[in-house]
C-alpha positions as CSV (number, residue, x, y, z in Angstrom):
1,M,9.1,-11.9,-15.8
2,A,8.6,-15.6,-15.9
3,E,12.1,-16.3,-14.6
4,A,11.9,-13.7,-11.9
5,A,8.5,-15.3,-10.7
6,E,10.2,-18.7,-10.5
7,M,13.0,-17.3,-8.5
8,A,10.5,-15.6,-6.1
9,V,8.6,-18.9,-5.6
10,K,11.8,-20.8,-4.9
11,E,12.5,-18.3,-2.2
12,G,9.1,-18.9,-0.7
13,A,6.7,-16.5,-2.3
14,D,3.0,-17.6,-1.9
15,T,1.8,-15.4,-4.6
16,V,3.2,-13.3,-7.5
17,D,1.6,-9.9,-7.8
18,I,2.4,-8.0,-10.9
19,N,2.4,-4.1,-10.4
20,M,0.9,-2.5,-13.6
21,G,-0.1,0.6,-11.7
22,C,3.0,2.5,-10.7
23,P,2.8,6.1,-12.2
24,V,6.3,7.2,-11.6
25,N,8.2,8.5,-14.7
26,K,11.3,6.4,-14.2
27,I,9.2,3.3,-14.3
28,T,6.7,4.2,-17.0
29,K,9.3,5.6,-19.5
30,N,10.9,2.1,-19.5
31,G,7.7,0.3,-20.3
32,G,6.9,-0.7,-16.8
33,G,4.1,0.1,-14.3
34,S,1.1,1.8,-15.6
35,S,2.6,2.2,-19.1
36,L,1.3,-1.4,-19.6
37,L,-2.2,0.0,-19.7
38,R,-1.3,1.3,-23.2
39,Q,0.1,-2.1,-24.2
40,P,-2.7,-4.5,-23.3
41,E,-1.5,-7.3,-25.6
42,L,2.0,-7.2,-23.9
43,A,0.4,-7.0,-20.5
44,G,-1.7,-10.1,-21.2
45,E,1.3,-12.0,-22.6
46,I,3.4,-11.2,-19.4
47,V,0.6,-12.6,-17.2
48,S,0.1,-15.6,-19.3
49,K,3.8,-16.5,-19.3
50,V,4.1,-15.9,-15.5
51,V,1.0,-18.0,-14.8
52,K,2.5,-20.9,-16.9
53,A,5.9,-20.6,-15.1
54,V,4.8,-20.8,-11.5
55,P,2.3,-23.0,-9.3
56,V,1.2,-20.1,-7.1
57,P,-1.6,-17.6,-7.8
58,V,-0.6,-14.7,-10.1
59,T,-2.3,-11.4,-9.4
60,V,-2.3,-8.0,-11.0
61,K,-2.6,-4.4,-9.6
62,T,-3.3,-1.6,-12.0
63,R,-5.1,1.8,-12.5
64,I,-8.3,2.6,-14.5
65,G,-6.3,4.0,-17.5
66,W,-3.5,6.3,-18.7
67,S,-5.5,9.6,-18.6
68,N,-9.2,10.6,-18.6
69,K,-9.1,10.3,-22.4
70,E,-7.6,6.8,-22.2
71,I,-9.7,4.9,-19.6
72,N,-9.6,1.3,-20.9
73,I,-9.8,-0.6,-17.7
74,L,-12.8,-2.7,-18.7
75,E,-11.1,-4.2,-21.6
76,F,-7.8,-4.4,-19.8
77,A,-9.2,-6.1,-16.7
78,K,-10.9,-8.7,-18.8
79,R,-7.7,-9.4,-20.6
80,M,-5.9,-10.0,-17.4
81,E,-8.5,-12.4,-16.3
82,D,-8.4,-14.2,-19.6
83,A,-4.6,-14.5,-19.2
84,G,-4.8,-16.3,-16.0
85,A,-4.7,-13.6,-13.3
86,Q,-6.5,-14.9,-10.2
87,M,-7.2,-11.5,-8.6
88,L,-7.2,-7.9,-9.7
89,T,-6.4,-4.8,-7.4
90,L,-7.6,-1.6,-9.0
91,H,-6.5,1.9,-8.0
92,G,-9.4,4.1,-9.0
93,R,-7.2,6.8,-10.5
94,T,-5.5,7.3,-13.9
95,R,-1.8,7.4,-14.4
96,A,-2.1,11.1,-15.1
97,Q,-3.7,11.7,-11.8
98,G,-0.9,10.3,-9.8
99,Y,-2.2,10.6,-6.4
100,N,-4.3,13.8,-7.0
101,G,-8.0,14.3,-7.1
102,P,-10.6,11.8,-5.8
103,A,-10.3,8.1,-6.7
104,K,-13.1,7.2,-9.2
105,W,-14.5,4.2,-7.3
106,E,-17.3,3.9,-9.9
107,W,-14.8,2.2,-12.3
108,I,-14.1,-0.3,-9.6
109,T,-17.8,-1.1,-9.5
110,K,-17.9,-1.5,-13.3
111,V,-14.9,-3.8,-13.3
112,K,-16.4,-6.0,-10.4
113,E,-19.5,-6.5,-12.4
114,I,-17.7,-8.1,-15.4
115,L,-15.0,-10.2,-13.8
116,S,-15.5,-13.5,-12.0
117,I,-12.0,-13.2,-10.1
118,P,-11.9,-11.3,-6.8
119,V,-11.4,-7.5,-7.3
120,I,-9.7,-5.4,-4.6
121,A,-10.5,-1.8,-4.4
122,N,-7.6,0.8,-3.9
123,G,-7.6,4.6,-3.7
124,D,-8.5,7.0,-0.8
125,I,-8.7,4.2,1.9
126,F,-7.5,6.4,4.9
127,S,-9.9,5.2,7.5
128,V,-12.2,2.4,8.5
129,D,-15.2,4.5,7.4
130,A,-13.6,5.0,3.9
131,A,-13.0,1.3,3.6
132,I,-16.5,0.2,4.6
133,R,-18.0,3.0,2.3
134,C,-15.8,1.8,-0.5
135,L,-16.8,-1.9,-0.1
136,E,-20.4,-1.0,0.0
137,E,-20.3,1.4,-3.1
138,T,-18.2,-0.9,-5.3
139,G,-19.1,-4.4,-4.2
140,A,-15.4,-5.1,-4.2
141,D,-14.0,-8.3,-2.5
142,G,-11.6,-6.3,-0.3
143,V,-9.7,-3.1,0.0
144,M,-6.0,-2.3,-0.2
145,C,-4.9,0.7,1.9
146,S,-1.5,1.8,0.9
147,R,-0.8,5.6,1.6
148,G,-3.2,5.4,4.5
149,T,-0.8,3.2,6.4
150,L,2.2,5.5,6.1
151,G,3.0,6.3,9.8
152,Y,-0.1,4.4,10.7
153,P,0.2,0.7,9.9
154,F,-2.5,0.0,12.5
155,L,-5.2,0.9,9.9
156,V,-5.0,-2.5,8.3
157,G,-5.9,-4.2,11.6
158,E,-8.5,-1.7,12.4
159,I,-10.3,-2.4,9.1
160,D,-10.0,-6.2,9.6
161,Y,-11.3,-5.9,13.2
162,F,-14.4,-3.9,12.1
163,L,-15.2,-6.2,9.2
164,K,-15.0,-9.2,11.7
165,N,-16.6,-7.7,14.8
166,G,-18.8,-4.8,13.5
167,A,-17.1,-2.5,16.1
168,E,-14.1,-0.1,16.1
169,K,-10.9,-1.1,17.6
170,V,-9.4,1.1,20.2
171,A,-6.9,3.4,18.5
172,P,-3.3,3.2,19.5
173,T,-1.9,5.7,21.9
174,A,1.0,8.0,21.0
175,V,3.3,5.9,22.9
176,E,2.2,2.7,21.1
177,K,2.7,4.6,17.8
178,L,6.2,5.6,18.8
179,E,7.1,2.0,20.0
180,C,6.0,0.9,16.5
181,A,8.2,3.6,14.9
182,K,11.1,2.0,16.8
183,E,10.3,-1.5,15.5
184,H,10.1,-0.1,11.9
185,L,13.6,1.5,12.2
186,Q,15.1,-1.7,13.7
187,A,13.5,-3.8,10.9
188,L,14.7,-1.6,8.1
189,W,18.2,-1.5,9.6
190,E,18.2,-5.4,9.9
191,Y,17.0,-5.8,6.2
192,K,18.9,-2.9,4.5
193,G,21.7,-1.7,6.7
194,D,22.6,2.0,6.4
195,R,20.3,2.3,3.4
196,G,17.5,1.1,5.7
197,I,18.2,3.8,8.2
198,R,18.1,6.5,5.5
199,Q,14.7,5.1,4.4
200,A,13.5,4.9,7.9
201,R,13.8,8.7,8.5
202,K,10.6,9.6,6.5
203,H,8.7,6.7,8.0
204,M,9.6,7.7,11.5
205,T,8.5,11.3,10.9
206,W,5.2,10.1,9.8
207,Y,4.6,8.4,13.2
208,A,5.5,11.6,15.0
209,K,2.1,13.5,14.9
210,G,-0.6,14.6,17.3
211,F,1.3,14.8,20.7
212,P,3.3,17.5,22.5
213,G,6.8,17.8,21.0
214,A,5.9,16.0,17.8
215,G,7.2,18.7,15.6
216,E,10.6,18.9,17.2
217,L,10.8,15.1,17.2
218,R,10.1,15.0,13.4
219,G,12.9,17.4,12.7
220,Q,15.4,15.2,14.7
221,L,14.2,11.9,13.2
222,A,14.7,13.3,9.7
223,K,18.5,13.4,10.4
224,V,19.2,10.2,12.4
225,E,22.3,8.2,11.4
226,T,22.0,5.1,13.6
227,V,19.5,2.8,15.2
228,E,20.6,3.8,18.7
229,Q,20.3,7.6,17.9
230,G,16.7,7.1,16.6
231,C,15.6,5.0,19.5
232,D,17.1,7.3,22.0
233,L,15.2,10.3,20.6
234,I,11.9,8.4,20.6
235,D,12.5,7.0,24.2
236,K,13.0,10.5,25.5
237,V,9.7,11.6,24.1
238,I,7.9,8.5,25.3
239,E,9.2,9.2,28.8
240,N,7.8,12.7,28.6
241,L,4.5,11.5,27.3
242,V,4.2,8.9,30.1
243,V,4.9,11.8,32.7
244,L,2.3,14.0,31.1
245,H,-0.2,11.2,31.1
246,S,0.4,10.3,34.8
247,N,0.0,14.0,35.6
248,G,-3.3,14.0,33.8
249,K,-2.3,16.2,30.9
């Protein structure tokens, strides 16, 4: 981990965030992700070694525990701070929950009360209202919205705008969302090639909601093979939406 952190910093990383929250079996069965909640001494040693290896801030993301019977986040969070972590992002669910059931924000409140480093709240942040309510209830220093941005990356900017201005930002139109989907497809292609296009399929379908023809478009986008094909499909729908809008529909 220390060597990997050094490599990341050499490539320009401004921070090193250690993910100790992933609940996926293929990760936890090999000792990674949220399985580290069951190995607090090892987790602390990892953080300590990484902190000593790099000159940038080292942060940690984790969950409240392995299961409802193993919620150990208070001790674990303190250990992370003592090991040198400069920020903690806390998903208010156990590993056993996965992404099911409500996030237990009350544990974020408890962690915030005992740590001196910033605490970022995570879990069930799907709207500006949820973000503000979470901040007020937990006293957290910030919120992380993850699943809430799938097909709607605008959420981050909307939360930021409200926090700075006390007013809601105008929501993007269907056309603006589809233009963003095209950018997303292009960027994944440039970054990962054909693999990026395959990954982009699900992302593009998440953008295609809430307008006439959205269902049909989702089915088509789930099968795209090239950037050109994806963009052509989206452009045709955009043209139809513009026509509908000009006709007052």
